[in-house]
NUMAR-290267 format. One line per field, with one value per residue (C-alpha): residue number from 1; residue in three letters; x, y, z negated. Coordinates in Angstrom, 3 decimals, m for minus. Each point is the difference from the previous one (the first is absolute). Last residue first. Example, Ala and Ser with C-alpha at 12.3 -4.5 7.8 and 13.67 -1.06 7.14 Angstrom:
# NUMAR-290267
num	2;1
residuo	ser;ala
X	13.670;m1.370
Y	m1.060;m3.440
Z	m7.140;m0.660
# end
This chain:
# NUMAR-290267
num	480;479;478;477;476;475;474;473;472;471;470;469;468;467;466;465;464;463;462;461;460;459;458;457;456;455;454;453;452;451;450;449;448;447;446;445;444;443;442;441;440;439;438;437;436;435;434;433;432;431;430;429;428;427;426;425;424;423;422;421;420;419;418;417;416;415;414;413;412;411;410;409;408;407;406;405;404;403;402;401;400;399;398;397;396;395;394;393;392;391;390;389;388;387;386;385;384;383;382;381;380;379;378;377;376;375;374;373;372;371;370;369;368;367;366;365;364;363;362;361;360;359;358;357;356;355;354;353;352;351;350;349;348;347;346;345;344;343;342;341;340;339;338;337;336;335;334;333;332;331;330;329;328;327;326;325;324;323;322;321;320;319;318;317;316;315;314;313;312;311;310;309;308;307;306;305;304;303;302;301;300;299;298;297;296;295;294;293;292;291;290;289;288;287;286;285;284;283;282;281;280;279;278;277;276;275;274;273;272;271;270;269;268;267;266;265;264;263;262;261;260;259;258;257;256;255;254;253;252;251;250;249;248;247;246;245;244;243;242;241;240;239;238;237;236;235;234;233;232;231;230;229;228;227;226;225;224;223;222;221;220;219;218;217;216;215;214;213;212;211;210;209;208;207;206;205;204;203;202;201;200;199;198;197;196;195;194;193;192;191;190;189;188;187;186;185;184;183;182;181;180;179;178;177;176;175;174;173;172;171;170;169;168;167;166;165;164;163;162;161;160;159;158;157;156;155;154;153;152;151;150;149;148;147;146;145;144;143;142;141;140;139;138;137;136;135;134;133;132;131;130;129;128;127;126;125;124;123;122;121;120;119;118;117;116;115;114;113;112;111;110;109;108;107;106;105;104;103;102;101;100;99;98;97;96;95;94;93;92;91;90;89;88;87;86;85;84;83;82;81;80;79;78;77;76;75;74;73;72;71;70;69;68;67;66;65;64;63;62;61;60;59;58;57;56;55;54;53;52;51;50;49;48;47;46;45;44;43;42;41;40;39;38;37;36;35;34;33;32;31;30;29;28;27;26;25;24;23;22;21;20;19;18;17;16;15;14;13;12;11;10;9;8;7;6;5;4;3;2;1
residuo	thr;tyr;gly;ile;trp;val;ala;leu;val;val;val;leu;ala;ser;leu;gly;leu;met;leu;ala;met;trp;arg;trp;phe;phe;arg;ala;trp;thr;leu;trp;asp;ile;arg;ala;ala;gly;leu;val;gly;met;leu;val;ala;ser;thr;pro;ile;ile;leu;asn;thr;leu;gly;asp;gly;leu;gln;phe;ala;leu;val;ser;val;gln;arg;thr;val;gly;leu;leu;asp;gly;leu;pro;ala;met;ile;pro;met;thr;leu;ala;ala;gln;gly;ser;gly;ser;pro;val;leu;val;asn;ile;ala;ser;gln;leu;ala;leu;met;leu;pro;ala;ala;val;ser;ala;pro;leu;gly;asp;leu;ala;his;ala;leu;his;tyr;leu;leu;thr;asn;leu;val;ser;gly;gln;ser;pro;asp;ser;gly;gly;leu;leu;leu;leu;leu;gly;lys;ala;leu;ala;val;ile;leu;val;val;pro;leu;met;gln;ala;ala;gly;glu;his;phe;gly;arg;thr;leu;glu;asn;ala;asp;leu;gly;pro;arg;arg;gly;leu;trp;ala;ile;phe;gly;ala;val;leu;gly;met;thr;phe;phe;gln;ala;ala;leu;glu;pro;leu;tyr;tyr;ala;arg;gln;thr;val;gly;trp;ile;val;trp;ala;met;thr;ala;val;leu;val;ala;leu;val;gly;leu;asp;ala;arg;thr;ala;arg;ala;ile;gly;leu;asp;thr;ser;ala;asp;gly;ala;leu;ala;ile;ala;pro;arg;arg;thr;arg;leu;ala;his;arg;leu;ala;leu;val;ala;phe;leu;thr;thr;phe;ala;ala;trp;leu;ser;ile;arg;phe;ala;ala;gly;ser;val;pro;pro;leu;gly;ala;ile;gly;gln;ala;val;ile;val;ser;phe;pro;asn;met;trp;ser;thr;ala;phe;gly;val;gln;thr;ala;val;tyr;thr;cys;leu;val;val;thr;ile;ala;asn;leu;gly;leu;arg;ala;phe;val;pro;val;leu;leu;leu;val;phe;pro;ile;thr;glu;glu;gly;met;gly;phe;ile;ala;gly;gly;leu;ser;phe;leu;val;phe;leu;gly;pro;val;leu;ile;his;val;arg;asp;gly;tyr;arg;val;val;phe;ala;gly;leu;thr;arg;asp;ile;ala;gly;thr;arg;met;leu;val;gly;phe;ser;gly;gly;leu;val;leu;leu;phe;ala;val;leu;gly;val;ala;ser;gly;phe;lys;asp;gly;ala;val;leu;gly;glu;phe;pro;leu;asn;leu;leu;gly;leu;gly;gly;gly;glu;ala;phe;val;pro;val;ala;gln;pro;asp;gly;thr;arg;glu;tyr;ser;ala;leu;ala;val;thr;val;gln;arg;ser;gly;glu;ala;arg;ala;val;asp;ala;phe;arg;gly;pro;ala;val;phe;ala;val;leu;leu;ala;val;leu;leu;ala;val;ala;gly;leu;ile;leu;leu;thr;asp;pro;ala;arg;ser;pro;arg;ser;asp;thr;met
X	m6.209;1.588;1.995;m0.804;3.890;0.360;m3.065;1.473;3.556;m1.855;m2.012;3.242;1.785;m3.019;m0.014;3.690;m1.301;m2.907;1.624;2.848;m2.393;m1.786;3.606;0.979;m3.234;0.650;3.480;m1.014;m2.901;2.057;2.747;m2.972;m1.772;m3.719;m2.104;m2.912;m0.835;3.825;0.457;m2.882;1.981;3.247;m1.736;m1.708;3.252;1.873;3.881;0.087;m0.302;m1.749;m3.371;0.384;1.791;m2.867;m1.472;2.682;2.025;m3.418;m1.213;2.881;0.622;m3.429;0.273;3.153;m2.196;m2.628;2.464;1.500;3.367;1.777;3.213;m0.291;m3.381;0.424;2.663;m3.307;m2.166;2.723;1.345;m3.446;m1.151;2.539;0.037;m3.838;m1.084;1.893;m1.539;m3.438;0.730;1.504;2.899;2.634;3.889;m1.139;m1.955;3.002;0.795;m3.068;m0.108;3.351;m0.441;m3.222;2.150;2.142;m2.700;m1.083;3.433;0.533;m3.087;0.398;3.378;3.026;1.876;0.417;0.294;2.633;m1.550;m3.240;1.423;1.821;m2.913;m2.310;2.179;0.244;m3.856;m0.680;2.000;m2.172;m0.299;m3.614;m0.080;0.010;m2.829;0.479;0.560;3.014;1.399;m1.266;m3.824;0.283;0.971;m3.132;m1.997;1.065;m0.731;m3.300;m0.540;1.132;m2.013;m2.783;0.702;0.645;m3.463;m2.050;m0.730;m2.076;m2.299;m1.062;m0.347;m2.209;m2.120;m0.372;m1.143;m2.544;m1.003;m0.363;m1.687;m3.019;m0.729;1.962;m0.459;m2.398;0.083;m3.420;0.607;m0.911;2.795;2.518;m2.016;0.914;3.037;0.979;m2.042;2.355;3.272;m0.472;m1.310;3.454;1.992;m1.856;0.375;4.035;0.445;m2.168;2.550;3.164;m0.430;m2.723;1.195;m3.249;m0.022;3.265;m0.472;m3.686;m0.265;2.303;m1.282;m3.783;1.171;1.816;m2.544;m2.764;2.228;m0.143;m3.442;m0.768;2.284;m2.353;m3.107;1.390;0.702;m3.423;m1.399;2.056;3.060;0.223;2.100;3.559;0.431;1.242;m2.458;m2.871;0.952;0.221;m3.416;0.689;2.936;3.101;1.637;4.230;1.743;2.804;3.154;0.490;3.867;m0.477;m3.683;0.718;3.354;m2.134;m2.572;2.379;1.818;m3.572;m0.623;3.112;m0.429;m3.534;0.397;3.356;m2.005;m3.203;2.171;1.982;m3.281;m1.434;3.473;m0.330;m3.523;0.632;2.373;m0.974;m1.271;0.777;0.934;4.195;1.947;2.699;m0.894;m3.533;0.599;2.310;m2.599;m2.781;1.765;1.548;m2.591;m2.975;0.175;m1.753;1.420;1.296;3.031;2.005;m2.658;m1.798;2.837;0.672;m3.492;0.336;3.521;m2.145;m3.163;0.302;3.766;m0.003;m2.583;1.901;2.695;m1.741;m0.917;m2.909;m1.756;m3.369;m0.056;3.154;m1.426;m2.260;2.315;2.423;m3.108;m1.432;3.824;1.189;m3.390;0.720;3.434;m1.457;m1.128;3.532;0.253;m3.205;1.012;m3.311;m0.876;3.206;0.380;m3.459;m0.662;3.503;m1.537;m3.470;2.148;1.986;m3.058;m1.527;3.168;0.342;m3.760;m1.027;2.011;0.225;m3.376;m1.202;0.184;m1.782;m3.111;1.552;3.285;m2.482;m1.907;2.985;1.110;m3.747;0.579;2.945;m0.802;m3.624;1.360;m1.615;2.958;1.693;m1.911;m0.184;3.599;0.531;m1.994;1.960;3.500;m0.952;m1.498;3.578;1.871;m1.836;0.663;3.802;0.062;m1.262;2.122;2.900;0.293;m2.481;m3.376;m0.962;2.820;3.683;2.403;m2.483;1.224;3.614;0.746;m1.299;1.922;2.813;0.263;2.066;2.758;m0.372;m2.040;m1.398;m3.508;0.984;2.540;2.309;1.508;2.961;0.979;1.133;3.486;0.241;1.663;0.991;m2.255;m1.297;2.037;m0.776;m1.268;m1.087;2.699;m2.769;m2.489;m3.348;m2.705;m3.104;m2.686;m2.609;m2.959;m2.561;2.279;3.710;1.994;3.372;3.008;2.807;1.510;0.737;0.247;2.972;0.217;3.825;0.618;1.351;m2.332;m2.671;2.233;m0.599;m3.633;m0.827;2.007;m2.058;m3.006;1.245;0.235;m4.143;m0.739;1.203;m1.358;m3.318;0.239;0.323;3.698;m0.191;m0.368;m2.524;m3.192;m0.029;m1.220;3.300;m0.066;m1.639
Y	33.245;m3.236;0.850;m2.986;m0.800;0.993;m1.975;m3.301;0.702;m0.050;m3.162;m2.126;0.833;m1.099;m3.521;m0.714;1.241;m2.152;m3.324;1.056;m0.419;m3.057;m1.612;1.126;m1.562;m3.534;0.476;3.241;m1.828;m2.550;2.492;1.965;m2.856;m0.952;m0.454;1.211;3.252;0.105;0.489;2.605;1.967;m0.099;1.490;2.526;1.194;0.440;m0.303;m2.975;0.642;m2.296;1.513;3.191;0.279;0.047;2.919;2.684;m0.910;0.484;2.490;2.282;m1.076;1.199;3.077;0.904;m0.659;2.395;2.640;m0.824;m0.851;2.441;0.014;3.256;m0.527;m3.745;2.046;2.222;m3.179;m1.905;2.523;0.825;m3.603;m1.881;0.631;1.099;m2.568;m2.873;1.126;m0.667;m3.301;m1.090;m2.395;2.523;m1.899;m2.950;2.584;2.031;m2.714;m0.093;3.375;0.401;m3.180;1.766;3.385;m1.757;m1.855;3.909;1.093;m2.584;0.756;3.685;m0.160;0.987;3.270;1.504;m2.113;1.475;3.535;m1.423;m0.490;3.051;2.165;m1.852;0.816;3.546;0.447;m1.043;2.182;2.222;3.558;m0.022;m0.900;m3.820;0.202;m2.661;1.549;1.736;m3.291;0.334;0.630;m3.083;m1.826;1.542;m1.219;m3.384;0.607;1.000;m3.246;m1.807;1.314;m0.419;m4.026;m0.473;1.604;m2.278;m2.322;2.511;1.080;m3.796;m0.066;2.974;m1.324;m3.379;1.644;1.739;m3.563;m1.062;2.920;m0.350;m3.609;m3.217;m2.188;m2.824;0.497;2.531;m0.130;3.476;1.182;m1.924;1.984;3.363;m0.690;m0.776;3.378;2.029;m1.544;0.513;3.281;0.913;m1.906;3.022;2.429;m0.639;m0.589;3.559;2.289;m2.109;0.236;m0.775;0.641;m0.456;m2.729;m2.180;0.704;0.372;m3.340;m1.609;0.910;m0.893;m3.733;m0.518;1.399;m2.377;m2.712;0.823;0.381;m3.407;m1.265;1.498;m1.107;m3.591;0.222;1.053;m2.882;m2.177;m2.028;m3.030;0.040;m2.466;m2.094;m2.807;m2.614;2.508;0.970;m3.076;m1.750;m3.512;m1.687;1.211;m2.748;m0.416;0.883;m2.511;2.080;3.053;0.924;0.671;1.027;2.863;1.250;0.270;1.384;2.558;0.504;0.742;2.558;1.067;0.955;1.495;2.468;1.388;0.642;1.130;2.516;1.315;0.441;1.653;1.960;1.394;1.341;1.473;2.396;2.604;m1.583;3.198;3.065;0.309;2.057;m2.737;0.108;m0.411;m2.732;m1.520;m0.152;m1.137;m2.708;m1.343;m0.092;1.311;m2.942;1.300;m1.365;m2.668;m2.250;m0.293;m0.399;m2.012;m2.600;0.794;m1.637;m3.224;m0.768;0.597;m2.285;m2.528;m0.523;0.142;m2.749;m2.173;0.122;m1.431;m2.849;m1.436;m3.594;1.602;m0.697;1.940;3.011;0.011;m0.222;2.740;2.044;1.482;1.045;1.219;1.981;1.368;1.199;1.504;3.146;1.401;0.308;1.618;3.072;1.421;m0.380;m2.035;m2.112;m1.390;m0.371;m2.162;m1.669;m0.783;m0.946;m2.486;m1.592;m0.330;m1.786;m2.437;m0.519;m0.884;m2.392;m1.390;m0.909;m1.544;3.118;2.145;0.891;0.089;1.972;2.427;0.185;1.144;2.631;1.248;0.030;1.947;2.859;0.580;0.556;2.912;1.386;m0.071;2.320;2.367;0.217;0.118;3.265;0.918;m0.430;1.806;2.927;0.066;m0.591;3.110;2.293;m1.092;0.742;3.361;1.270;m1.564;0.204;0.654;1.629;0.863;2.343;m0.121;m0.773;m0.133;m3.526;0.317;3.264;m1.395;m3.193;1.774;2.704;m1.522;m0.176;3.978;1.592;3.318;0.420;3.169;m1.845;m2.754;m3.178;m2.002;2.520;m1.340;1.349;1.806;m0.737;2.846;1.248;m0.663;m2.336;m0.277;m2.830;0.485;m2.678;m2.725;1.286;m1.027;m1.353;m0.416;m2.644;0.751;0.047;1.690;2.519;m1.042;1.552;1.773;0.944;2.243;2.076;m3.058;0.772;0.124;m0.557;m0.768;m2.889;0.318;0.774;m1.669;m3.404;0.548;0.275;m2.775;m2.393;1.238;m0.748;m2.747;m1.551;1.308;m1.771;m3.276;0.136;0.914;m3.179;m1.791;m1.825;m3.867;m2.256;m1.835;m1.607;m3.201;m2.985;m2.539;m2.959;m3.071
Z	30.943;2.540;2.515;1.922;m0.015;m3.576;m1.184;1.772;m1.536;m3.305;0.757;0.983;m3.284;m1.436;1.946;m1.508;m3.153;m0.324;1.586;m2.318;m2.866;1.034;0.213;m3.041;m1.753;m0.889;m1.124;m1.916;m1.789;m1.217;m1.271;m1.640;m1.744;0.503;m2.685;1.674;m2.655;0.050;3.112;0.445;m3.081;1.888;2.895;m2.240;m2.127;3.544;m0.815;1.300;3.613;2.096;0.946;m0.595;2.573;2.136;m1.430;m0.232;3.694;1.337;m1.701;0.574;3.940;0.358;m1.406;1.740;3.292;m0.769;m1.058;3.245;1.320;1.867;m2.104;m1.742;m0.721;m1.047;m2.875;m0.681;m0.950;m1.223;m2.778;m1.945;1.059;m2.294;m3.445;m0.214;2.645;m2.508;m2.732;1.552;1.201;m3.549;0.742;m0.230;m0.246;2.427;1.853;0.916;2.481;1.726;0.060;1.665;2.439;1.293;0.309;1.911;2.415;0.425;1.202;2.548;1.989;m0.672;1.645;m1.764;1.443;m3.157;m2.917;m1.806;0.785;m1.109;m3.616;m0.079;1.343;m2.775;m2.701;1.120;0.594;m3.575;m1.217;0.928;2.207;1.522;4.291;m0.801;m2.359;m2.598;m3.439;m1.952;m1.187;m3.367;1.837;1.525;m3.404;m1.476;2.832;m0.995;m3.368;0.340;2.407;m2.655;m2.905;2.298;0.955;m3.634;m0.859;2.639;m2.618;m1.867;2.922;0.326;m4.070;0.145;3.014;m1.582;m3.106;2.016;1.591;m3.652;m1.458;3.360;m1.075;0.619;m3.175;1.859;3.588;0.989;3.788;m0.066;m2.116;2.534;3.250;m2.150;m0.789;4.076;0.627;m2.208;0.435;4.189;m0.819;m1.738;2.818;2.329;m2.205;m0.269;3.601;0.886;m2.390;0.961;3.968;2.389;3.693;1.173;2.455;m1.125;m3.699;m0.193;1.937;m1.714;m3.623;1.156;1.105;m2.996;m2.009;1.584;m0.705;m3.841;0.186;1.481;m2.800;m2.336;1.526;0.173;m3.886;m0.283;1.757;m2.578;m0.245;m2.222;m3.035;0.337;m3.169;2.180;m0.683;m0.326;3.510;1.447;m1.516;m0.850;0.482;1.887;2.266;m0.486;3.279;1.329;0.585;2.251;0.864;3.798;m0.221;m2.544;1.942;3.428;m1.711;m1.465;3.259;1.816;m2.806;0.353;4.066;m0.537;m2.621;2.086;2.976;m1.850;m2.357;2.998;1.842;m2.859;m0.472;3.796;m0.212;m3.419;1.089;m2.252;m3.588;m1.826;2.463;m0.021;m1.994;m0.628;m3.922;0.782;2.709;m2.701;m2.375;2.111;1.162;m3.233;m2.625;1.481;2.365;3.118;3.507;m1.515;1.496;m2.829;m2.890;2.226;0.374;m3.725;m1.147;2.687;m1.779;m3.335;0.383;2.573;0.430;m4.269;0.390;2.650;m2.033;m2.921;2.105;1.784;m0.567;m0.078;m3.930;m0.281;2.082;m3.145;m2.486;1.563;1.034;m3.383;m1.189;3.667;m0.627;m3.244;1.805;2.999;m1.791;m0.353;4.086;1.289;1.615;0.427;3.814;1.733;m3.151;m0.469;3.838;m0.228;m3.186;2.641;2.882;m2.053;m1.715;3.606;0.974;m2.548;m0.493;3.858;1.017;m3.511;m0.028;m3.300;m2.294;2.729;m1.800;m3.350;1.142;1.659;m3.076;m1.894;2.299;0.256;m3.834;m0.520;2.745;m1.426;m3.810;m0.177;m1.701;2.863;2.095;m2.973;m0.347;3.537;m0.359;m2.633;1.669;3.413;m2.582;m1.334;3.098;1.292;m2.709;0.116;3.577;0.080;m2.744;1.372;2.918;2.071;1.129;m3.259;m0.971;m0.150;m3.460;m3.091;m0.609;0.977;m1.796;m3.319;m0.165;1.128;m2.534;m2.192;2.864;0.799;2.562;m0.386;m1.571;m1.689;m2.357;0.817;m1.689;0.617;2.748;3.277;1.357;3.314;3.195;2.071;2.764;3.378;1.713;3.552;2.321;3.475;1.404;m1.525;2.422;m1.673;1.511;m2.663;m0.079;m2.436;2.621;1.637;2.084;m0.428;m1.847;1.282;m2.264;0.984;m2.713;m2.391;m3.543;m2.679;m3.167;m1.752;m2.315;m3.386;m2.608;2.310;m0.398;m3.844;0.103;2.639;m2.549;m2.683;2.068;0.922;m3.626;m0.745;3.025;m1.007;m3.499;1.816;2.057;m3.367;m0.342;1.159;m2.893;2.134;m1.580;m2.003;2.337;m0.809;2.764;m1.210
# end
């Protein structure tokens, strides 16, 4: 049995605090600069910068520990990061959006509709492995794509290990159908609030933008790896043990209700509404927040009408409170990320900042590198960073302030930079031992990490190889 205790890796906020100290030291010795020749593409954040137009704009300035009169000091960093911007962007608008989003999904999860639907699927198709394994993979992948499902897979693993054992399927198959599926969805998501939306907000892109390409990517990756999971299940299957009596009672799985189906219909309708709004009406943070709040209200009302015992209006409201509270770590990360950017002088290439100086020297070293080569290098770097920072929102906070403008200099669109981030972050969570969730899942399945690594490394190589091809394709089609 593997050790299921959480990883002792430093908390993301501790890492960001250490980075803030390093940035403060750096700013004291690096002169700010700007690019005099900057062209912005109409309707996108793609920026064309002439490297030769870089010019120094001043002398290095030490960052004070404490600043008065609204100035920026190290101790002012969390507050200044939180109040920066407006309702249309980072950090104020993004923070407000994340809190509303978290609360709305908190209501959705409190209804129990998703848990009971997954359980009902297991009961109905338990004796049909050809449907059960890929079907569960798709459902869990949707969970990862839509609301960042990850930790929630641990109780499902505990439930499904004995169920799958009765069906002749091993514990690795359980992990493939649950946690691996969620991370495939997480990495190819078009709207995951913990990675894509945070990264797009930091990069200055509209949330949920570029959804069509990502939905196609999600469908392709989910289909491929669902088939591979089924192939593994059939290759390793042993004789099944028949279930006695009513399967749902025997397995301790609650039955799904009509109200549950109504809640799921609301979720699907909201996804369609959000995609329509972003693509057809250019909806941004204020409209998106209202859309998801509507989802929470309607889903909660339908669940309340279902009269499930113990689920009253107060309980649904507590779901909103807890869902919003779960976003607090992400909110703090977004605030510190914005604060770090402020310490570096901001991200406008036409204004003097230390960030522009750093980008100039980095881009100058990579000058002449084709975008189709730069993008896979970004993917590789994000994958490596994820070993140390296995938090999606934390990695976005650390890397996107640099990667997005660096991509501008190298001819890589910001949408491709975000894509490289989410693929490198999400997929490597499936094998790195610093991921507390992975270790918890393996502990619940009673699989040693070395056993898992020996099995999964081929899958990991295939995933990263396909991801490299995807980012190259995104460069070729000018993905924005």
